[in-house]
Biopython code that builds the backbone (N, CA, C, O; Angstrom):
import numpy as np
from Bio.PDB.StructureBuilder import StructureBuilder

atoms = [
    (1, "MET", "N", (0.834, -1.188, 0.000)),
    (1, "MET", "CA", (0.000, 0.000, 0.000)),
    (1, "MET", "C", (0.873, 1.244, 0.000)),
    (1, "MET", "O", (1.856, 1.331, 0.736)),
    (2, "LYS", "N", (0.506, 2.187, -0.821)),
    (2, "LYS", "CA", (1.195, 3.464, -0.843)),
    (2, "LYS", "C", (0.342, 4.478, -0.096)),
    (2, "LYS", "O", (-0.838, 4.639, -0.408)),
    (3, "GLY", "N", (0.906, 5.146, 0.862)),
    (3, "GLY", "CA", (0.171, 6.162, 1.606)),
    (3, "GLY", "C", (-1.055, 5.567, 2.263)),
    (3, "GLY", "O", (-0.972, 4.542, 2.939)),
    (4, "SER", "N", (-2.196, 6.211, 2.066)),
    (4, "SER", "CA", (-3.425, 5.738, 2.704)),
    (4, "SER", "C", (-4.365, 5.053, 1.724)),
    (4, "SER", "O", (-5.449, 4.627, 2.121)),
    (5, "SER", "N", (-3.985, 4.932, 0.458)),
    (5, "SER", "CA", (-4.874, 4.315, -0.511)),
    (5, "SER", "C", (-4.509, 2.846, -0.710)),
    (5, "SER", "O", (-3.359, 2.440, -0.541)),
    (6, "LEU", "N", (-5.507, 2.077, -1.068)),
    (6, "LEU", "CA", (-5.310, 0.655, -1.327)),
    (6, "LEU", "C", (-5.081, 0.447, -2.812)),
    (6, "LEU", "O", (-5.677, 1.135, -3.641)),
    (7, "ASP", "N", (-4.222, -0.495, -3.146)),
    (7, "ASP", "CA", (-4.000, -0.757, -4.566)),
    (7, "ASP", "C", (-5.076, -1.700, -5.106)),
    (7, "ASP", "O", (-5.849, -2.272, -4.338)),
    (8, "ALA", "N", (-5.121, -1.853, -6.402)),
    (8, "ALA", "CA", (-6.172, -2.624, -7.072)),
    (8, "ALA", "C", (-6.194, -4.077, -6.625)),
    (8, "ALA", "O", (-7.272, -4.655, -6.492)),
    (9, "ALA", "N", (-5.029, -4.687, -6.389)),
    (9, "ALA", "CA", (-4.983, -6.094, -5.979)),
    (9, "ALA", "C", (-5.635, -6.288, -4.610)),
    (9, "ALA", "O", (-6.381, -7.245, -4.402)),
    (10, "VAL", "N", (-5.354, -5.388, -3.694)),
    (10, "VAL", "CA", (-5.951, -5.492, -2.357)),
    (10, "VAL", "C", (-7.463, -5.285, -2.445)),
    (10, "VAL", "O", (-8.223, -6.007, -1.800)),
    (11, "LEU", "N", (-7.901, -4.313, -3.231)),
    (11, "LEU", "CA", (-9.337, -4.088, -3.398)),
    (11, "LEU", "C", (-10.023, -5.288, -4.037)),
    (11, "LEU", "O", (-11.142, -5.635, -3.658)),
    (12, "ALA", "N", (-9.375, -5.916, -4.987)),
    (12, "ALA", "CA", (-9.932, -7.111, -5.615)),
    (12, "ALA", "C", (-10.054, -8.239, -4.610)),
    (12, "ALA", "O", (-11.046, -8.968, -4.614)),
    (13, "ASP", "N", (-9.052, -8.394, -3.743)),
    (13, "ASP", "CA", (-9.109, -9.428, -2.706)),
    (13, "ASP", "C", (-10.250, -9.164, -1.731)),
    (13, "ASP", "O", (-10.966, -10.084, -1.338)),
    (14, "ILE", "N", (-10.414, -7.906, -1.346)),
    (14, "ILE", "CA", (-11.507, -7.550, -0.433)),
    (14, "ILE", "C", (-12.853, -7.826, -1.091)),
    (14, "ILE", "O", (-13.756, -8.370, -0.456)),
    (15, "ALA", "N", (-12.989, -7.456, -2.354)),
    (15, "ALA", "CA", (-14.237, -7.699, -3.079)),
    (15, "ALA", "C", (-14.538, -9.189, -3.176)),
    (15, "ALA", "O", (-15.692, -9.597, -3.036)),
    (16, "LEU", "N", (-13.523, -10.001, -3.413)),
    (16, "LEU", "CA", (-13.716, -11.447, -3.498)),
    (16, "LEU", "C", (-14.187, -12.013, -2.167)),
    (16, "LEU", "O", (-15.089, -12.850, -2.134)),
    (17, "VAL", "N", (-13.587, -11.567, -1.075)),
    (17, "VAL", "CA", (-13.998, -12.037, 0.247)),
    (17, "VAL", "C", (-15.453, -11.649, 0.513)),
    (17, "VAL", "O", (-16.224, -12.461, 1.026)),
    (18, "LEU", "N", (-15.835, -10.424, 0.172)),
    (18, "LEU", "CA", (-17.207, -9.979, 0.378)),
    (18, "LEU", "C", (-18.188, -10.768, -0.479)),
    (18, "LEU", "O", (-19.276, -11.113, -0.017)),
    (19, "LEU", "N", (-17.813, -11.056, -1.722)),
    (19, "LEU", "CA", (-18.687, -11.841, -2.593)),
    (19, "LEU", "C", (-18.857, -13.262, -2.074)),
    (19, "LEU", "O", (-19.961, -13.806, -2.107)),
    (20, "ILE", "N", (-17.769, -13.868, -1.595)),
    (20, "ILE", "CA", (-17.849, -15.228, -1.051)),
    (20, "ILE", "C", (-18.749, -15.241, 0.180)),
    (20, "ILE", "O", (-19.512, -16.185, 0.388)),
    (21, "ALA", "N", (-18.656, -14.182, 0.999)),
    (21, "ALA", "CA", (-19.482, -14.092, 2.201)),
    (21, "ALA", "C", (-20.920, -13.682, 1.882)),
    (21, "ALA", "O", (-21.748, -13.578, 2.786)),
    (22, "ASP", "N", (-21.219, -13.449, 0.608)),
    (22, "ASP", "CA", (-22.550, -13.054, 0.140)),
    (22, "ASP", "C", (-22.979, -11.701, 0.708)),
    (22, "ASP", "O", (-24.157, -11.488, 0.994)),
    (23, "TRP", "N", (-22.018, -10.789, 0.870)),
    (23, "TRP", "CA", (-22.311, -9.430, 1.298)),
    (23, "TRP", "C", (-22.542, -8.574, 0.064)),
    (23, "TRP", "O", (-21.889, -8.770, -0.961)),
    (24, "PRO", "N", (-23.476, -7.617, 0.157)),
    (24, "PRO", "CA", (-23.714, -6.752, -1.004)),
    (24, "PRO", "C", (-22.555, -5.787, -1.218)),
    (24, "PRO", "O", (-21.946, -5.303, -0.264)),
    (25, "ILE", "N", (-22.267, -5.522, -2.458)),
    (25, "ILE", "CA", (-21.233, -4.559, -2.826)),
    (25, "ILE", "C", (-21.932, -3.454, -3.608)),
    (25, "ILE", "O", (-22.686, -3.721, -4.544)),
    (26, "ALA", "N", (-21.672, -2.213, -3.214)),
    (26, "ALA", "CA", (-22.313, -1.084, -3.889)),
    (26, "ALA", "C", (-21.921, -1.065, -5.358)),
    (26, "ALA", "O", (-20.769, -1.304, -5.721)),
    (27, "SER", "N", (-22.897, -0.779, -6.178)),
    (27, "SER", "CA", (-22.657, -0.711, -7.614)),
    (27, "SER", "C", (-23.142, 0.636, -8.131)),
    (27, "SER", "O", (-23.722, 1.430, -7.389)),
    (28, "GLY", "N", (-22.902, 0.875, -9.382)),
    (28, "GLY", "CA", (-23.392, 2.102, -9.994)),
    (28, "GLY", "C", (-24.902, 2.202, -9.936)),
    (28, "GLY", "O", (-25.451, 3.297, -9.813)),
    (29, "VAL", "N", (-25.583, 1.056, -10.024)),
    (29, "VAL", "CA", (-27.042, 1.053, -9.969)),
    (29, "VAL", "C", (-27.516, 1.507, -8.590)),
    (29, "VAL", "O", (-28.426, 2.327, -8.473)),
    (30, "ILE", "N", (-26.885, 0.961, -7.547)),
    (30, "ILE", "CA", (-27.269, 1.332, -6.190)),
    (30, "ILE", "C", (-26.957, 2.802, -5.930)),
    (30, "ILE", "O", (-27.772, 3.524, -5.356)),
    (31, "GLU", "N", (-25.777, 3.239, -6.353)),
    (31, "GLU", "CA", (-25.409, 4.634, -6.161)),
    (31, "GLU", "C", (-26.338, 5.563, -6.939)),
    (31, "GLU", "O", (-26.689, 6.638, -6.453)),
    (32, "GLY", "N", (-26.733, 5.155, -8.135)),
    (32, "GLY", "CA", (-27.669, 5.951, -8.926)),
    (32, "GLY", "C", (-29.035, 6.036, -8.264)),
    (32, "GLY", "O", (-29.671, 7.090, -8.278)),
    (33, "ALA", "N", (-29.489, 4.929, -7.686)),
    (33, "ALA", "CA", (-30.777, 4.926, -6.991)),
    (33, "ALA", "C", (-30.728, 5.833, -5.770)),
    (33, "ALA", "O", (-31.684, 6.561, -5.502)),
    (34, "ALA", "N", (-29.633, 5.796, -5.033)),
    (34, "ALA", "CA", (-29.489, 6.665, -3.862)),
    (34, "ALA", "C", (-29.480, 8.134, -4.293)),
    (34, "ALA", "O", (-30.104, 8.975, -3.646)),
    (35, "ARG", "N", (-28.780, 8.440, -5.373)),
    (35, "ARG", "CA", (-28.744, 9.812, -5.862)),
    (35, "ARG", "C", (-30.128, 10.253, -6.330)),
    (35, "ARG", "O", (-30.527, 11.397, -6.111)),
    (36, "HIS", "N", (-30.863, 9.338, -6.979)),
    (36, "HIS", "CA", (-32.209, 9.649, -7.463)),
    (36, "HIS", "C", (-33.130, 10.006, -6.296)),
    (36, "HIS", "O", (-33.965, 10.902, -6.419)),
    (37, "LEU", "N", (-32.983, 9.314, -5.167)),
    (37, "LEU", "CA", (-33.827, 9.595, -4.007)),
    (37, "LEU", "C", (-33.442, 10.894, -3.313)),
    (37, "LEU", "O", (-34.304, 11.591, -2.778)),
    (38, "THR", "N", (-32.157, 11.225, -3.318)),
    (38, "THR", "CA", (-31.689, 12.371, -2.544)),
    (38, "THR", "C", (-31.539, 13.651, -3.350)),
    (38, "THR", "O", (-31.258, 14.699, -2.768)),
    (39, "ASP", "N", (-31.715, 13.608, -4.665)),
    (39, "ASP", "CA", (-31.449, 14.804, -5.465)),
    (39, "ASP", "C", (-32.357, 15.974, -5.112)),
    (39, "ASP", "O", (-31.933, 17.122, -5.246)),
    (40, "ARG", "N", (-33.566, 15.739, -4.673)),
    (40, "ARG", "CA", (-34.489, 16.821, -4.333)),
    (40, "ARG", "C", (-34.116, 17.508, -3.017)),
    (40, "ARG", "O", (-34.601, 18.604, -2.736)),
    (41, "LEU", "N", (-33.271, 16.884, -2.218)),
    (41, "LEU", "CA", (-32.861, 17.501, -0.957)),
    (41, "LEU", "C", (-31.879, 18.641, -1.180)),
    (41, "LEU", "O", (-31.671, 19.463, -0.288)),
    (42, "ASP", "N", (-31.280, 18.697, -2.351)),
    (42, "ASP", "CA", (-30.221, 19.661, -2.623)),
    (42, "ASP", "C", (-30.731, 20.857, -3.429)),
    (42, "ASP", "O", (-30.021, 21.383, -4.286)),
    (43, "ILE", "N", (-31.954, 21.276, -3.151)),
    (43, "ILE", "CA", (-32.526, 22.432, -3.838)),
    (43, "ILE", "C", (-31.955, 23.695, -3.197)),
    (43, "ILE", "O", (-31.862, 23.783, -1.972)),
    (44, "THR", "N", (-31.582, 24.649, -4.002)),
    (44, "THR", "CA", (-30.988, 25.888, -3.511)),
    (44, "THR", "C", (-31.904, 26.575, -2.502)),
    (44, "THR", "O", (-33.087, 26.794, -2.764)),
    (45, "GLY", "N", (-31.332, 26.912, -1.338)),
    (45, "GLY", "CA", (-32.066, 27.635, -0.308)),
    (45, "GLY", "C", (-32.891, 26.769, 0.613)),
    (45, "GLY", "O", (-33.486, 27.288, 1.558)),
    (46, "SER", "N", (-32.953, 25.462, 0.378)),
    (46, "SER", "CA", (-33.773, 24.608, 1.239)),
    (46, "SER", "C", (-32.997, 24.187, 2.477)),
    (46, "SER", "O", (-31.777, 24.021, 2.449)),
    (47, "ARG", "N", (-33.730, 24.023, 3.548)),
    (47, "ARG", "CA", (-33.145, 23.522, 4.795)),
    (47, "ARG", "C", (-34.025, 22.384, 5.276)),
    (47, "ARG", "O", (-35.252, 22.481, 5.258)),
    (48, "TRP", "N", (-33.393, 21.317, 5.702)),
    (48, "TRP", "CA", (-34.125, 20.131, 6.116)),
    (48, "TRP", "C", (-33.732, 19.752, 7.539)),
    (48, "TRP", "O", (-32.555, 19.766, 7.898)),
    (49, "SER", "N", (-34.729, 19.416, 8.334)),
    (49, "SER", "CA", (-34.438, 18.786, 9.617)),
    (49, "SER", "C", (-34.212, 17.307, 9.326)),
    (49, "SER", "O", (-34.612, 16.816, 8.271)),
    (50, "VAL", "N", (-33.587, 16.609, 10.233)),
    (50, "VAL", "CA", (-33.356, 15.174, 10.018)),
    (50, "VAL", "C", (-34.686, 14.425, 9.894)),
    (50, "VAL", "O", (-34.839, 13.633, 8.965)),
    (51, "PRO", "N", (-35.658, 14.645, 10.797)),
    (51, "PRO", "CA", (-36.939, 13.940, 10.627)),
    (51, "PRO", "C", (-37.645, 14.292, 9.318)),
    (51, "PRO", "O", (-38.249, 13.423, 8.690)),
    (52, "GLY", "N", (-37.574, 15.563, 8.903)),
    (52, "GLY", "CA", (-38.219, 15.965, 7.650)),
    (52, "GLY", "C", (-37.565, 15.319, 6.443)),
    (52, "GLY", "O", (-38.253, 14.853, 5.535)),
    (53, "ALA", "N", (-36.232, 15.289, 6.427)),
    (53, "ALA", "CA", (-35.514, 14.660, 5.315)),
    (53, "ALA", "C", (-35.792, 13.163, 5.270)),
    (53, "ALA", "O", (-35.993, 12.601, 4.193)),
    (54, "GLU", "N", (-35.804, 12.510, 6.442)),
    (54, "GLU", "CA", (-36.097, 11.070, 6.474)),
    (54, "GLU", "C", (-37.503, 10.790, 5.962)),
    (54, "GLU", "O", (-37.713, 9.840, 5.207)),
    (55, "ALA", "N", (-38.473, 11.618, 6.370)),
    (55, "ALA", "CA", (-39.854, 11.417, 5.908)),
    (55, "ALA", "C", (-39.945, 11.560, 4.400)),
    (55, "ALA", "O", (-40.614, 10.769, 3.735)),
    (56, "LEU", "N", (-39.269, 12.573, 3.856)),
    (56, "LEU", "CA", (-39.284, 12.772, 2.405)),
    (56, "LEU", "C", (-38.626, 11.609, 1.667)),
    (56, "LEU", "O", (-39.146, 11.146, 0.653)),
    (57, "LEU", "N", (-37.495, 11.137, 2.164)),
    (57, "LEU", "CA", (-36.807, 10.026, 1.502)),
    (57, "LEU", "C", (-37.632, 8.740, 1.550)),
    (57, "LEU", "O", (-37.678, 7.989, 0.576)),
    (58, "ILE", "N", (-38.273, 8.496, 2.669)),
    (58, "ILE", "CA", (-39.125, 7.296, 2.775)),
    (58, "ILE", "C", (-40.292, 7.400, 1.795)),
    (58, "ILE", "O", (-40.621, 6.435, 1.105)),
    (59, "LEU", "N", (-40.911, 8.574, 1.741)),
    (59, "LEU", "CA", (-42.033, 8.747, 0.821)),
    (59, "LEU", "C", (-41.600, 8.606, -0.629)),
    (59, "LEU", "O", (-42.313, 7.994, -1.425)),
    (60, "ARG", "N", (-40.443, 9.161, -0.990)),
    (60, "ARG", "CA", (-39.951, 9.029, -2.370)),
    (60, "ARG", "C", (-39.650, 7.567, -2.693)),
    (60, "ARG", "O", (-39.920, 7.111, -3.804)),
    (61, "ALA", "N", (-39.088, 6.819, -1.721)),
    (61, "ALA", "CA", (-38.810, 5.401, -1.959)),
    (61, "ALA", "C", (-40.108, 4.623, -2.152)),
    (61, "ALA", "O", (-40.186, 3.753, -3.020)),
    (62, "VAL", "N", (-41.124, 4.928, -1.353)),
    (62, "VAL", "CA", (-42.428, 4.258, -1.489)),
    (62, "VAL", "C", (-43.016, 4.534, -2.873)),
    (62, "VAL", "O", (-43.516, 3.624, -3.534)),
    (63, "ILE", "N", (-42.953, 5.786, -3.305)),
    (63, "ILE", "CA", (-43.499, 6.147, -4.623)),
    (63, "ILE", "C", (-42.706, 5.472, -5.738)),
    (63, "ILE", "O", (-43.296, 4.935, -6.676)),
    (64, "ASN", "N", (-41.381, 5.493, -5.648)),
    (64, "ASN", "CA", (-40.548, 4.896, -6.702)),
    (64, "ASN", "C", (-40.700, 3.385, -6.780)),
    (64, "ASN", "O", (-40.479, 2.799, -7.840)),
    (65, "ASN", "N", (-41.074, 2.744, -5.680)),
    (65, "ASN", "CA", (-41.272, 1.290, -5.677)),
    (65, "ASN", "C", (-42.705, 0.902, -6.015)),
    (65, "ASN", "O", (-43.079, -0.267, -5.919)),
    (66, "ASP", "N", (-43.506, 1.891, -6.413)),
    (66, "ASP", "CA", (-44.921, 1.660, -6.761)),
    (66, "ASP", "C", (-45.726, 1.067, -5.609)),
    (66, "ASP", "O", (-46.659, 0.295, -5.824)),
    (67, "ASP", "N", (-45.353, 1.439, -4.375)),
    (67, "ASP", "CA", (-46.070, 0.972, -3.196)),
    (67, "ASP", "C", (-46.966, 2.056, -2.603)),
    (67, "ASP", "O", (-47.528, 1.868, -1.524)),
    (68, "PHE", "N", (-47.105, 3.184, -3.293)),
    (68, "PHE", "CA", (-47.858, 4.296, -2.713)),
    (68, "PHE", "C", (-49.317, 3.966, -2.435)),
    (68, "PHE", "O", (-49.799, 4.325, -1.361)),
    (69, "PRO", "N", (-50.059, 3.305, -3.330)),
    (69, "PRO", "CA", (-51.466, 3.017, -3.007)),
    (69, "PRO", "C", (-51.621, 2.190, -1.721)),
    (69, "PRO", "O", (-52.489, 2.484, -0.899)),
    (70, "ALA", "N", (-50.802, 1.183, -1.552)),
    (70, "ALA", "CA", (-50.883, 0.374, -0.324)),
    (70, "ALA", "C", (-50.480, 1.200, 0.897)),
    (70, "ALA", "O", (-51.102, 1.099, 1.954)),
    (71, "TYR", "N", (-49.445, 2.009, 0.746)),
    (71, "TYR", "CA", (-49.023, 2.868, 1.847)),
    (71, "TYR", "C", (-50.130, 3.851, 2.220)),
    (71, "TYR", "O", (-50.407, 4.055, 3.402)),
    (72, "TRP", "N", (-50.760, 4.457, 1.224)),
    (72, "TRP", "CA", (-51.773, 5.460, 1.516)),
    (72, "TRP", "C", (-52.966, 4.843, 2.234)),
    (72, "TRP", "O", (-53.512, 5.452, 3.153)),
    (73, "ASN", "N", (-53.377, 3.644, 1.830)),
    (73, "ASN", "CA", (-54.461, 2.954, 2.537)),
    (73, "ASN", "C", (-54.090, 2.724, 3.992)),
    (73, "ASN", "O", (-54.902, 2.955, 4.888)),
    (74, "PHE", "N", (-52.858, 2.266, 4.234)),
    (74, "PHE", "CA", (-52.386, 2.067, 5.599)),
    (74, "PHE", "C", (-52.401, 3.382, 6.371)),
    (74, "PHE", "O", (-52.846, 3.428, 7.518)),
    (75, "HIS", "N", (-51.914, 4.450, 5.743)),
    (75, "HIS", "CA", (-51.847, 5.760, 6.391)),
    (75, "HIS", "C", (-53.233, 6.263, 6.779)),
    (75, "HIS", "O", (-53.430, 6.741, 7.896)),
    (76, "VAL", "N", (-54.191, 6.158, 5.863)),
    (76, "VAL", "CA", (-55.549, 6.626, 6.134)),
    (76, "VAL", "C", (-56.155, 5.838, 7.298)),
    (76, "VAL", "O", (-56.784, 6.430, 8.175)),
    (77, "GLN", "N", (-55.977, 4.525, 7.319)),
    (77, "GLN", "CA", (-56.521, 3.707, 8.406)),
    (77, "GLN", "C", (-55.855, 4.047, 9.741)),
    (77, "GLN", "O", (-56.529, 4.126, 10.768)),
    (78, "ALA", "N", (-54.541, 4.248, 9.730)),
    (78, "ALA", "CA", (-53.827, 4.588, 10.961)),
    (78, "ALA", "C", (-54.278, 5.953, 11.485)),
    (78, "ALA", "O", (-54.469, 6.121, 12.690)),
    (79, "GLU", "N", (-54.449, 6.925, 10.592)),
    (79, "GLU", "CA", (-54.916, 8.245, 11.018)),
    (79, "GLU", "C", (-56.339, 8.170, 11.568)),
    (79, "GLU", "O", (-56.666, 8.850, 12.540)),
    (80, "HIS", "N", (-57.180, 7.350, 10.951)),
    (80, "HIS", "CA", (-58.553, 7.196, 11.446)),
    (80, "HIS", "C", (-58.541, 6.616, 12.858)),
    (80, "HIS", "O", (-59.268, 7.089, 13.731)),
    (81, "ARG", "N", (-57.712, 5.586, 13.083)),
    (81, "ARG", "CA", (-57.616, 4.995, 14.433)),
    (81, "ARG", "C", (-57.070, 6.010, 15.434)),
    (81, "ARG", "O", (-57.493, 6.029, 16.590)),
    (82, "ARG", "N", (-56.133, 6.853, 14.998)),
    (82, "ARG", "CA", (-55.550, 7.841, 15.900)),
    (82, "ARG", "C", (-56.553, 8.937, 16.251)),
    (82, "ARG", "O", (-56.642, 9.353, 17.406)),
    (83, "LEU", "N", (-57.300, 9.399, 15.267)),
    (83, "LEU", "CA", (-58.236, 10.488, 15.498)),
    (83, "LEU", "C", (-59.568, 10.048, 16.090)),
    (83, "LEU", "O", (-60.240, 10.834, 16.758)),
    (84, "HIS", "N", (-59.950, 8.805, 15.850)),
    (84, "HIS", "CA", (-61.238, 8.284, 16.326)),
    (84, "HIS", "C", (-61.006, 6.969, 17.056)),
    (84, "HIS", "O", (-61.285, 5.901, 16.511)),
    (85, "PRO", "N", (-60.498, 7.034, 18.286)),
    (85, "PRO", "CA", (-60.249, 5.783, 19.020)),
    (85, "PRO", "C", (-61.556, 5.040, 19.281)),
    (85, "PRO", "O", (-62.638, 5.628, 19.277)),
    (86, "ALA", "N", (-61.431, 3.756, 19.504)),
    (86, "ALA", "CA", (-62.608, 2.915, 19.723)),
    (86, "ALA", "C", (-63.369, 3.402, 20.952)),
    (86, "ALA", "O", (-62.778, 3.777, 21.965)),
    (87, "ALA", "N", (-64.681, 3.386, 20.836)),
    (87, "ALA", "CA", (-65.517, 3.812, 21.960)),
    (87, "ALA", "C", (-65.382, 2.818, 23.106)),
    (87, "ALA", "O", (-65.348, 1.606, 22.892)),
    (88, "ASP", "N", (-65.307, 3.343, 24.317)),
    (88, "ASP", "CA", (-65.183, 2.454, 25.478)),
    (88, "ASP", "C", (-66.366, 2.627, 26.426)),
    (88, "ASP", "O", (-66.211, 2.481, 27.638)),
    (89, "GLN", "N", (-67.552, 2.938, 25.886)),
    (89, "GLN", "CA", (-68.737, 3.142, 26.717)),
    (89, "GLN", "C", (-69.117, 1.887, 27.493)),
    (89, "GLN", "O", (-69.702, 1.981, 28.572)),
    (90, "ALA", "N", (-68.802, 0.748, 26.972)),
    (90, "ALA", "CA", (-69.175, -0.500, 27.647)),
    (90, "ALA", "C", (-68.452, -0.636, 28.987)),
    (90, "ALA", "O", (-68.869, -1.426, 29.833)),
    (91, "ASN", "N", (-67.378, 0.121, 29.189)),
    (91, "ASN", "CA", (-66.612, 0.039, 30.435)),
    (91, "ASN", "C", (-67.188, 0.902, 31.554)),
    (91, "ASN", "O", (-66.711, 0.830, 32.687)),
    (92, "TYR", "N", (-68.194, 1.709, 31.266)),
    (92, "TYR", "CA", (-68.731, 2.631, 32.253)),
    (92, "TYR", "C", (-70.189, 2.281, 32.555)),
    (92, "TYR", "O", (-70.938, 1.856, 31.675)),
    (93, "LYS", "N", (-70.581, 2.472, 33.845)),
    (93, "LYS", "CA", (-71.967, 2.234, 34.263)),
    (93, "LYS", "C", (-72.706, 3.560, 34.214)),
    (93, "LYS", "O", (-72.140, 4.615, 34.498)),
    (94, "LEU", "N", (-73.986, 3.488, 33.846)),
    (94, "LEU", "CA", (-74.804, 4.687, 33.850)),
    (94, "LEU", "C", (-75.158, 5.030, 35.279)),
    (94, "LEU", "O", (-75.617, 4.162, 36.021)),
    (95, "THR", "N", (-74.962, 6.241, 35.676)),
    (95, "THR", "CA", (-75.262, 6.634, 37.050)),
    (95, "THR", "C", (-76.454, 7.547, 37.148)),
    (95, "THR", "O", (-76.787, 7.991, 38.246)),
    (96, "ALA", "N", (-77.107, 7.844, 36.060)),
    (96, "ALA", "CA", (-78.246, 8.775, 36.097)),
    (96, "ALA", "C", (-79.501, 8.105, 36.541)),
    (96, "ALA", "O", (-80.547, 8.748, 36.626)),
]
sb = StructureBuilder()
sb.init_structure("model")
sb.init_model(0)
sb.init_chain("A")
sb.init_seg("    ")
for serial, (resi, resn, name, xyz) in enumerate(atoms, 1):
    if name == "N":
        sb.init_residue(resn, " ", resi, " ")
    sb.init_atom(name, np.array(xyz, "f"), 0.0, 1.0, " ", f" {name:<3s}", serial, name[0])
structure = sb.get_structure()
């Protein structure tokens, strides 16, 4: 090794070990997909909180995977349960 960089032979050996161990190796396709999801975060003048950026990335991944209709149905049902909890009148006695 020269300096802090690894030479091609060492990188090839590392890649072979990872492939034998069945570990994923980043490829241009994976890097392109990651860039496709994150490109909207780099709009001039925008500021993102970590929770806001995570929410946007998750939503973009859901849309890109064509899972949005199923996600939206789940979201609507979860919001309905949150806003309208089950009635618990059966737990109370009438005192009038």
